[in-house]
C-alpha positions as CSV (number, residue, x, y, z in Angstrom):
1,M,0.0,0.0,0.0
2,T,1.7,3.2,-1.1
3,R,-0.2,6.3,-0.1
4,S,2.8,8.7,0.1
5,N,2.5,9.7,-3.6
6,H,-0.8,11.6,-3.1
7,P,-2.7,13.1,-0.2
8,L,-5.0,10.9,1.7
9,T,-8.5,11.1,0.5
10,Q,-10.1,9.1,3.3
11,D,-9.5,9.0,7.0
12,Y,-9.9,5.4,7.9
13,Y,-10.1,6.2,11.6
14,E,-13.0,8.5,10.9
15,V,-14.7,5.8,8.7
16,L,-14.6,3.4,11.7
17,N,-15.3,6.2,14.2
18,L,-12.0,5.5,16.0
19,P,-9.7,8.0,17.6
20,F,-6.4,8.9,15.9
21,T,-3.6,10.3,18.0
22,E,-0.2,11.5,16.9
23,T,1.5,8.6,18.8
24,P,0.7,5.0,17.9
25,T,-2.0,3.6,20.1
26,A,-2.8,0.0,20.7
27,L,-6.2,-0.8,19.3
28,S,-7.1,-4.4,20.0
29,K,-8.5,-6.7,17.4
30,Q,-11.7,-6.7,19.3
31,Q,-12.0,-2.9,19.2
32,L,-11.3,-2.8,15.5
33,K,-13.8,-5.6,14.8
34,A,-16.5,-4.0,16.9
35,A,-16.0,-0.6,15.2
36,Y,-16.1,-2.4,11.8
37,H,-19.3,-4.2,12.6
38,K,-20.9,-1.0,14.0
39,A,-19.9,0.9,10.8
40,L,-21.3,-1.8,8.6
41,L,-24.6,-1.8,10.4
42,K,-24.7,2.0,10.5
43,Y,-24.1,2.4,6.7
44,H,-25.5,-0.8,5.2
45,P,-28.2,0.0,2.7
46,D,-30.6,-2.7,4.1
47,K,-30.0,-2.0,7.8
48,A,-29.6,1.8,8.1
49,P,-32.8,3.8,8.4
50,G,-33.4,6.0,5.4
51,A,-30.2,4.7,3.8
52,I,-31.7,4.6,0.4
53,A,-31.5,8.3,-0.3
54,D,-30.6,10.3,-3.3
55,T,-26.8,10.5,-3.1
56,S,-26.8,13.8,-5.0
57,S,-28.4,15.5,-1.9
58,L,-25.8,14.1,0.5
59,P,-23.2,16.6,1.7
60,T,-19.7,16.3,0.4
61,S,-16.8,15.6,2.6
62,D,-14.9,18.8,3.6
63,T,-11.4,18.4,5.0
64,N,-11.8,21.6,7.0
65,S,-14.9,20.4,8.7
66,S,-14.4,19.0,12.2
67,S,-17.4,16.7,11.9
68,H,-18.3,14.3,9.1
69,T,-21.2,12.6,10.8
70,S,-23.6,13.3,7.9
71,H,-21.2,11.6,5.3
72,R,-22.3,8.1,4.3
73,Y,-19.5,5.6,3.7
74,T,-19.8,2.7,1.3
75,I,-19.3,-0.9,2.4
76,D,-16.1,-0.9,0.3
77,E,-14.7,2.1,2.1
78,I,-15.5,0.5,5.5
79,T,-13.9,-2.8,4.5
80,T,-10.8,-1.1,3.2
81,A,-10.5,0.9,6.4
82,Y,-10.8,-2.2,8.5
83,K,-8.3,-4.2,6.4
84,T,-5.8,-1.4,6.5
85,L,-6.1,-0.7,10.3
86,S,-6.1,-4.4,11.3
87,D,-2.9,-5.2,9.4
88,P,0.1,-4.0,11.6
89,Y,2.3,-3.2,8.6
90,L,-0.4,-1.4,6.6
91,R,-1.6,0.5,9.6
92,A,2.0,1.7,10.4
93,E,2.4,2.9,6.9
94,Y,-1.1,4.5,6.8
95,D,-0.4,6.3,10.2
96,R,2.9,7.6,8.9
97,S,1.2,8.9,5.7
98,L,-1.6,10.4,7.7
99,R,0.8,12.2,10.1
100,L,2.8,13.6,7.1
101,D,-0.3,14.8,5.3
102,R,-1.6,16.5,8.5
103,A,1.8,18.1,9.0
104,R,1.9,19.4,5.4
105,V,-1.6,20.9,5.7
106,A,-0.7,22.5,9.1
107,E,2.5,24.0,7.5
108,R,0.7,25.4,4.5
109,E,-1.9,27.0,6.8
110,K,0.8,28.4,9.0
111,T,2.8,29.9,6.2
112,G,0.0,30.6,3.8
113,T,2.0,28.8,1.1
114,V,-0.1,27.3,-1.7
115,F,1.5,25.2,-4.4
116,H,0.1,25.6,-8.0
117,T,1.1,23.1,-10.7
118,G,2.3,24.6,-13.9
119,L,3.3,28.0,-12.4
120,E,5.1,30.3,-14.9
121,V,6.7,33.6,-13.8
122,V,6.4,36.6,-16.2
123,D,6.6,40.4,-16.1
124,L,3.5,42.5,-16.6
125,E,5.2,43.9,-19.6
126,D,5.1,40.5,-21.3
127,L,1.3,40.5,-21.3
128,A,-0.8,42.2,-24.0
129,C,-2.7,45.2,-22.8
130,D,-6.3,46.0,-23.7
131,E,-7.2,49.6,-22.8
132,S,-10.5,49.7,-24.7
133,D,-12.3,50.3,-21.5
134,A,-11.5,53.9,-20.5
135,D,-12.0,53.2,-16.8
136,A,-9.6,50.2,-16.3
137,A,-6.9,48.5,-18.3
138,L,-6.8,44.8,-18.7
139,W,-3.7,42.6,-19.3
140,Y,-4.0,39.2,-20.8
141,R,-1.9,36.3,-22.2
142,G,-2.9,33.2,-24.1
143,C,-2.5,29.8,-22.6
144,R,-1.3,26.6,-24.1
145,C,-4.8,25.1,-23.5
146,G,-6.0,27.3,-26.4
147,D,-7.7,30.1,-24.5
148,E,-6.4,33.3,-26.1
149,R,-7.1,35.3,-23.0
150,G,-6.6,32.5,-20.5
151,F,-4.7,34.6,-18.0
152,L,-6.4,37.9,-17.2
153,V,-5.1,40.6,-14.9
154,T,-7.2,43.7,-14.2
155,E,-6.1,47.1,-12.8
156,Q,-8.1,46.3,-9.6
157,D,-6.1,43.1,-9.2
158,L,-2.8,45.1,-9.5
159,E,-4.0,47.7,-7.0
160,R,-5.0,45.0,-4.5
161,E,-1.6,43.4,-4.7
162,A,0.5,46.6,-5.0
163,D,2.3,46.0,-1.7
164,H,3.6,42.6,-2.9
165,G,4.5,43.5,-6.5
166,E,3.3,40.2,-7.8
167,I,0.0,38.4,-8.4
168,V,-0.8,34.8,-9.1
169,V,-3.6,34.1,-11.6
170,G,-5.1,30.9,-12.9
171,C,-6.0,30.2,-16.4
172,R,-9.7,30.4,-17.2
173,G,-9.6,27.4,-19.4
174,C,-7.4,24.9,-17.5
175,S,-5.5,24.3,-14.3
176,L,-2.3,26.2,-15.2
177,W,-1.1,29.2,-13.1
178,M,1.0,32.2,-13.8
179,K,2.8,34.6,-11.4
180,V,2.9,38.1,-12.8
181,L,5.6,40.4,-11.4
182,F,5.0,44.2,-11.6
183,A,6.4,47.5,-10.4
184,V,4.2,50.2,-8.9
185,E,4.6,53.8,-10.1
186,D,4.3,56.5,-7.5
187,G,2.8,59.9,-8.3
188,D,6.0,61.3,-9.8
189,G,6.3,58.6,-12.4
190,D,9.1,56.8,-10.6
191,E,8.9,53.1,-10.3
192,Q,9.0,51.4,-7.0
193,N,10.2,47.8,-7.1
194,T,8.4,45.8,-4.4
């Protein structure tokens, strides 16, 4: 089981309604089996009251939410959680991955760092300028996805990020990102590099 290549999408402890602590705890086979059976009964389509519901109306799982009690788990998810947590090797690897993922999320929240795939760095001068609107200028650049104005930067965007001297914008047509560097002119026409 290799989960270190991508973030965990399912918290197996949550699926089985078991506590997870940063230090390894000894869950007995009986505790795991009891939690497994309880989860099966709770979410089994034939056993759970009102279990046959329109799944489109079910709330989605939100990683920032502290409570996922309204999420319905499938029998396959419950079985996978039980098999992983009941095998000492798989559980140790899963716990390690879970701790690493939680540490990464905490670090990103602390530093405000967000990673964007396909990030290209350019100067504002490299973008085409559209000044057809007399009130505000618009800078744009085509993207390799084919959108001729995939990356858009407005004058309001630049004013909002003037203290930083850079802005990160996403393509309107795909998942690529671009960091646009710019200098702010003061009232005298002198540039201030920020």
